[in-house]
C-alpha positions in Angstrom: 0.0 0.0 0.0 2.9 2.2 0.7 4.0 1.7 -2.9 0.6 2.6 -4.1 0.6 5.7 -2.0 4.0 6.6 -3.4 2.9 6.1 -7.0 -0.3 7.9 -6.3 1.5 10.9 -4.8 4.0 11.0 -7.6 1.3 11.0 -10.2 -0.7 13.5 -8.3 2.4 15.7 -8.0 3.1 15.4 -11.7 -0.5 16.2 -12.5 -0.5 19.2 -10.3 2.7 20.5 -11.8 1.3 20.1 -15.3 -1.8 22.1 -14.4 0.3 24.8 -12.8 3.1 25.0 -15.5 1.2 24.4 -18.7 -1.2 27.3 -18.5 1.8 29.6 -18.3 3.3 28.0 -21.4 0.5 29.0 -23.7 1.7 29.6 -27.2 2.4 33.2 -27.7 1.4 35.1 -30.7 4.2 36.5 -32.7 3.6 40.2 -33.3 4.8 41.2 -36.6 5.2 44.7 -37.9 4.2 45.3 -41.6 7.2 45.6 -43.8 7.3 48.8 -45.8 7.2 48.1 -49.5 10.4 49.3 -51.1 10.1 49.6 -54.9 12.5 47.3 -56.6 14.7 49.1 -59.0 15.7 47.5 -62.2 19.4 47.2 -62.8 20.5 50.2 -64.8 21.0 49.2 -68.4 24.3 50.2 -69.9 24.1 53.0 -72.4 24.2 51.6 -75.9 27.6 51.7 -77.5 27.4 53.9 -80.5 28.5 52.0 -83.6 30.8 53.6 -86.1 29.1 55.4 -89.0 32.0 56.3 -91.3 30.0 58.1 -93.9 27.6 59.9 -91.5 24.4 58.6 -93.2 22.8 57.3 -89.9 23.4 53.6 -90.8 26.0 51.9 -88.7 28.9 50.5 -90.6 28.0 46.9 -89.5 24.7 47.3 -91.5 26.0 49.6 -94.3 26.8 47.9 -97.6 28.6 51.1 -98.6 30.2 52.3 -95.4 32.3 55.0 -97.1 29.5 56.6 -99.2 26.4 58.2 -97.7 23.3 56.4 -98.7 19.8 55.5 -97.7 18.5 52.6 -95.6 16.2 51.6 -98.4 19.3 51.0 -100.6 21.3 49.1 -97.9 23.3 52.2 -97.0 24.4 52.8 -100.5 23.7 56.0 -102.5 20.6 55.9 -104.7 21.4 55.5 -108.3 19.7 57.6 -110.9 19.4 55.9 -114.2 21.1 58.0 -116.9 18.8 59.2 -119.6 19.3 57.0 -122.7 20.9 58.6 -125.7 18.4 57.3 -128.2 21.0 57.4 -130.9 20.0 54.2 -132.6 21.6 53.3 -135.9 20.7 49.7 -136.6 17.3 50.1 -138.1 18.0 48.6 -141.5 16.1 48.1 -144.8 16.4 46.0 -148.0 17.7 47.4 -151.3 15.2 49.9 -152.9 12.6 49.4 -150.2 11.1 51.2 -147.3 9.8 48.0 -145.7 11.4 47.3 -142.3 13.6 44.3 -142.0 12.1 41.8 -139.6 15.3 42.0 -137.4 14.5 45.7 -136.8 11.2 45.0 -135.0 12.8 44.0 -131.7 15.1 47.1 -131.9 12.0 49.3 -132.5 10.1 47.7 -129.7 13.0 48.4 -127.3 13.1 52.0 -128.6 9.4 52.4 -128.1 9.6 51.2 -124.4 12.4 53.7 -123.7 10.5 56.6 -125.4 7.4 55.9 -123.3 9.5 56.7 -120.2 10.0 60.2 -121.6 6.6 61.2 -123.0 7.5 64.9 -123.5 10.7 64.3 -125.3 10.9 64.8 -129.1 13.0 62.8 -131.6 14.3 63.1 -135.1 13.9 60.0 -137.4 16.7 60.5 -140.0 16.3 58.3 -143.1 19.3 57.4 -145.3 20.0 55.3 -148.4 22.9 53.7 -150.2 24.3 55.3 -153.4 22.5 53.1 -156.0 19.9 54.9 -158.0 19.3 58.6 -158.7 19.6 61.3 -156.1 15.8 62.0 -156.3 14.9 58.3 -155.9 17.4 58.0 -152.9 15.9 61.1 -151.3 12.3 59.8 -151.6 13.5 56.3 -150.3 15.1 57.9 -147.2 12.0 59.9 -146.4 9.8 56.8 -146.9 12.1 54.8 -144.5 11.9 57.5 -141.8 8.1 57.6 -142.2 8.0 53.7 -141.9 9.8 53.9 -138.6 7.5 56.7 -137.4 4.5 54.6 -138.3 5.8 51.7 -136.4 6.5 53.8 -133.3 3.1 55.5 -133.4 1.4 52.1 -133.6 3.5 51.2 -130.5 1.9 54.1 -128.6 4.4 56.9 -129.2 2.8 60.4 -129.7 3.2 61.3 -133.5 3.8 64.9 -132.6 7.0 63.9 -130.8 8.5 62.3 -133.9 9.9 64.2 -136.9 10.7 62.1 -140.0 13.5 63.5 -142.3 15.3 62.1 -145.3 18.9 62.7 -146.3 19.2 60.4 -149.3 22.7 59.1 -149.9 24.4 62.2 -148.6 25.5 60.8 -145.2 26.9 57.3 -145.6 28.3 55.6 -142.5 30.2 53.0 -144.6 31.6 52.7 -148.1 29.2 52.3 -150.9 31.8 50.3 -152.8 30.7 47.0 -151.2 27.3 45.4 -150.7 28.0 45.1 -146.9 28.7 48.8 -146.7 25.7 49.7 -148.8 23.4 47.6 -146.5 24.6 49.6 -143.5 23.9 52.8 -145.3 20.2 51.8 -145.9 19.1 52.9 -142.4 17.1 55.2 -140.1 18.8 56.8 -137.2 16.9 58.0 -134.2 18.2 61.0 -132.3 16.9 62.9 -129.3 16.1 66.6 -130.1 
């Protein structure tokens, strides 16, 4: 019984201590203070390194196809090229002997001439007809005028304004080659187109 009393008193003492001590060990609330919101700053970006622009056209040399000549961005940094006005001094519009009918080979040349003339609608042109030395002066003059007129008709039918074309004949007076050979005479049977 003594043992039982000892056990009972030990348990009672432990129980009593638990009642006394545990209420004082209540969990405590942690009091927190609100943290002030500090704005986060982005890391400062380094200033862009200026690329070299040797020609001063505003296009960096690394992207400039012509770094030593000022140009435009549309042309890759190169200068814009202006097409030179064509001379229109055509001499290879040829004809058969004693004829004002165009040689078939002349059609492609005349088509090219008409395309170029259309780019300059206000420009006027001289169509100068020539002949070789066979025949009389009167016949050669008539033939040279007829040849210039044939070229004018072809160009007008291709869309060129007739008032921009002046057909003239020079007969055999202005050969570009010798009239002593057939090859030379063939080259003299021609119409030359010149810009006025």
